[in-house]
C-alpha positions in Angstrom: 125.8 66.5 241.5 128.2 66.0 239.3 130.5 69.3 238.3 131.8 70.2 234.9 134.6 71.9 234.4 136.0 72.9 230.8 139.7 74.1 229.4 138.0 77.1 226.3 140.6 77.9 223.9 138.6 80.3 220.6 138.9 82.4 218.3 137.7 86.5 217.4 138.4 87.2 213.7 137.6 90.2 211.1 136.8 89.8 207.2 137.3 92.4 205.4 136.6 91.3 202.1 137.3 92.3 198.7 135.0 95.7 197.7 136.6 96.6 200.9 133.7 96.3 203.5 133.9 95.3 207.0 132.1 91.9 207.7 132.7 89.5 210.9 133.5 86.0 210.1 129.5 84.1 210.9 131.1 80.7 211.5 131.5 80.4 215.7 132.4 77.5 217.5 130.1 75.5 220.3 131.3 72.9 222.4 128.5 70.5 224.9 131.2 67.5 225.6 130.1 65.5 228.8 133.6 63.9 230.0 133.3 60.4 231.9 136.3 58.7 233.6 139.5 60.0 234.1 139.8 61.9 230.0 140.4 64.9 228.5 137.8 65.3 226.3 138.9 67.7 222.7 136.7 69.8 220.3 138.7 71.6 217.9 136.7 73.4 214.9 138.6 75.2 212.3 137.3 77.0 209.6 140.1 78.6 206.6 139.3 81.0 204.5 140.7 82.4 201.5 140.5 84.9 198.6 143.6 83.9 196.6 140.8 82.9 194.0 139.9 86.6 193.6 143.9 87.2 191.8 144.3 83.7 190.7 141.3 82.3 188.6 142.9 79.1 188.2 143.1 78.9 192.2 140.5 77.0 194.2 140.1 74.3 197.1 138.7 71.4 196.3 134.9 71.0 197.3 134.7 68.2 200.2 132.8 67.0 202.8 134.2 63.6 204.7 134.1 62.1 208.0 136.0 59.5 210.2 135.1 58.0 212.9 135.3 54.4 214.6 137.0 52.4 212.6 137.2 54.1 210.0 139.2 56.6 212.2 141.8 54.6 213.4 144.8 55.7 211.1 144.5 58.7 212.7 144.2 58.2 216.1 146.8 56.3 216.1 149.3 59.3 215.0 147.8 62.2 216.7 148.3 60.0 219.4 152.5 59.6 218.7 152.8 63.4 218.6 150.4 63.8 222.2 153.3 61.4 224.0 156.0 63.2 222.6 155.2 65.9 224.9 152.9 63.1 228.0 153.6 59.8 227.2 150.8 58.7 229.1 148.9 60.2 226.5 146.1 57.9 225.0 144.1 58.5 222.3 140.1 57.6 222.2 136.5 58.9 220.0 139.0 60.2 217.3 136.2 62.0 215.2 137.6 63.7 211.7 135.5 66.4 210.1 136.2 68.0 207.0 133.6 70.7 204.7 134.6 73.2 202.1 132.4 75.9 200.2 132.4 76.1 197.0 134.1 79.3 195.5 131.9 82.4 195.8 132.4 85.2 193.4 129.4 87.9 195.0 131.7 87.4 198.4 135.5 86.4 197.0 135.7 83.4 199.3 135.9 80.0 200.4 135.7 77.9 203.0 137.7 74.9 204.6 136.2 73.6 207.7 137.7 71.0 210.0 136.6 70.0 212.9 138.4 67.4 215.4 136.5 65.9 218.4 139.0 63.3 221.0 139.5 62.5 224.4 142.6 62.3 226.1 143.4 60.4 228.2 146.7 59.0 230.9 147.5 63.1 231.6 145.8 63.4 235.2 147.9 62.5 238.3 145.7 62.3 241.2 147.6 62.1 244.5 145.1 63.1 248.0 142.3 65.0 246.6 144.5 66.7 244.2 144.2 66.2 240.2 147.3 67.8 238.4 146.2 67.7 234.8 149.4 67.7 232.0 148.1 70.2 229.4 151.7 70.6 227.8 150.6 68.6 224.8 148.2 70.9 223.4 150.1 72.8 220.8 150.5 69.7 219.2 151.5 69.0 215.6 150.5 66.1 213.3 153.1 65.6 210.9 152.0 62.4 208.7 149.8 62.9 205.7 145.7 62.4 206.4 143.4 62.1 204.2 140.4 62.3 202.9 137.8 61.5 200.1 140.4 61.3 198.1 142.1 65.3 199.1 144.9 65.8 202.0 143.8 67.3 204.7 146.8 68.2 207.2 149.0 68.7 205.1 147.4 71.4 202.1 150.8 73.4 201.6 152.4 70.8 200.3 149.3 68.9 198.2 147.1 72.1 197.8 148.9 75.2 198.1 152.3 75.2 196.2 151.4 75.1 192.8 149.4 78.9 194.0 152.2 79.2 195.2 155.4 78.6 193.1 152.4 80.9 190.2 152.5 83.9 192.9 156.4 84.4 194.3 156.6 84.1 189.4 154.7 86.8 189.2 156.4 90.1 187.6 155.2 93.2 187.3 155.1 95.6 183.9 154.7 98.2 186.1 156.8 100.3 188.8 155.3 101.1 191.0 153.4 98.2 191.9 155.7 96.4 193.7 154.7 92.3 195.3 155.7 91.2 198.8 154.8 87.8 200.3 154.1 86.0 203.4 153.6 83.2 205.2 152.9 83.1 209.4 152.7 87.1 209.4 156.5 86.7 208.1 157.6 87.8 205.1 158.9 85.7 203.0 161.4 86.7 199.5 159.3 85.5 196.2 161.5 81.9 196.0 161.7 80.5 199.2 157.7 82.0 199.3 156.6 77.8 198.2 159.1 75.8 200.4 157.4 78.3 203.5 154.3 77.3 202.2 155.0 73.8 201.7 155.3 73.1 205.3 152.0 74.1 206.2 149.7 71.6 208.3 146.6 72.3 209.3 146.8 69.9 212.9 149.7 72.7 213.5 148.6 74.6 217.0 152.7 75.8 218.0 150.8 79.0 217.7 149.9 77.2 221.9 153.0 76.5 223.0 153.5 78.9 225.5 153.4 78.0 229.0 149.6 78.2 229.8 152.3 80.4 233.1 153.0 83.2 230.8 149.7 83.6 229.7 147.0 86.5 231.1 145.4 85.0 234.0 142.2 86.0 235.7 140.4 84.5 239.0 136.2 84.8 239.0 135.7 84.5 243.1 131.8 83.5 241.8 132.1 81.3 239.3 135.2 80.2 241.2 137.5 79.2 238.0 140.5 80.5 236.6 141.5 81.8 233.3 143.6 82.3 231.7 144.3 84.3 227.9 146.9 84.6 225.2 147.1 86.4 222.4 149.3 85.0 219.5 151.4 87.3 217.6 151.5 85.2 214.3 149.1 84.7 212.1 148.5 80.7 210.3 149.1 80.7 206.7 150.3 82.7 203.2 149.5 86.4 201.9 150.5 87.7 199.2 150.1 91.7 198.4 150.2 94.0 195.9 151.9 97.4 196.8 151.1 100.6 195.0 153.3 103.1 195.6 151.3 105.4 192.7 150.7 108.6 194.2 146.7 108.3 194.3 146.5 104.7 194.2 145.5 102.1 196.1 148.4 101.2 199.2 147.9 97.9 198.8 145.2 94.6 198.2 145.9 91.7 200.2 145.0 87.9 198.5 145.5 85.0 201.2 145.1 81.5 202.9 144.8 81.9 206.7 143.3 81.6 210.5 144.7 83.7 213.8 143.1 82.8 217.1 143.0 83.4 220.1 143.2 81.4 223.2 141.7 81.2 226.6 141.4 78.6 229.5 139.4 78.6 232.7 139.6 75.7 235.0 137.7 75.1 238.0 139.5 76.8 241.0 143.6 75.8 240.7 145.6 74.8 243.8 148.7 75.8 241.4 150.0 75.8 238.2 154.3 75.2 236.9 154.4 75.6 233.1 151.5 73.3 231.4 150.2 71.9 234.6 147.2 72.5 236.8 146.4 71.1 239.7 142.9 71.3 241.1 141.2 69.9 244.4 138.9 67.1 243.4 137.0 64.6 246.2 136.7 61.1 246.4 133.5 61.1 243.9 135.0 63.5 241.9 138.7 61.6 241.6 136.2 58.4 241.1 134.2 59.6 238.4 135.5 62.2 236.6 138.9 64.3 235.1 136.8 67.2 234.9 138.6 68.8 232.5 137.9 70.0 229.4 139.6 71.5 226.4 138.7 73.1 223.4 139.9 74.6 220.3 138.2 77.3 218.6 139.9 78.8 214.5 138.3 80.4 212.9 139.5 82.0 209.3 140.5 85.4 209.2 141.7 84.9 205.4 140.4 86.6 202.5 141.6 90.1 203.5 142.0 92.6 200.6 141.8 95.8 200.7 141.4 97.9 198.1 139.9 101.1 196.8 138.1 102.2 192.8 141.7 104.4 192.1 143.1 100.3 191.7 140.6 98.3 189.4 142.5 95.3 187.9 140.9 92.3 186.1 141.2 88.7 187.0 144.5 87.6 186.3 144.2 84.5 184.3 146.6 81.7 183.8 147.6 81.8 180.2 146.9 79.0 177.7 149.0 77.0 175.1 
């Protein structure tokens, strides 16, 4: 019987809705991937939620359901492969499938979702010698710089193409109330209003640089019953943009957050390792497995942590409407 091993990167997130009630993200990522040949099977699910529209009602993400598969995915596969080869020169991308599905803005939940899934087979990253497989995962934190358009909508460089205008509008806010101030964040880093649009413009969905920490620096545990090693990483920063209203008025809400973002927790599981050097895992394989499969599966799950709003009844303000004329 062929044994299947897997590397899994997943996410757990908390969402606080506009009425300050606590809700868990209902989305989840499930992966069932069979790997044949000397390949690493990659499965990525990215779910981003936003509640910026609750403040700036002229903004929402485009509604889209589009799929790149087979010959239609060749261009995207080439772009991803070029990036992977920057870290692992022999990496080859095969059978890339990219799907994007976004929901309409919901005024009842004050949420909108932008979901992206990517699957592909990566070959040329494993080296076999004397019954040992050395699997190089240094490309796991790949970031694609190029545009990827689906259904007439840019789905990778969303900062420049979808978010820049709302970032400029938010950065231009002026408070008539001296007790109300505005704060701006990009990937948890506070940014000045003048620089906010520029940093937002650099955001791209296919950017997994938060996983760049070498696996050898992740928290490691061993399960002797399952004979697996597990590595866990909690990146310090989220991905996305955030606009915060902060009140210093006595008795008023402390702050209200409007954002589009996601946060991840990474978990890597592999068969019992012989050694680990940075991002290269060495495992023992018998001649049968060696000839049939590089038994590693990489799955990445991202679930949106956007749409956190902290409000109380004291601070009630109408939805901001853009001036006309």
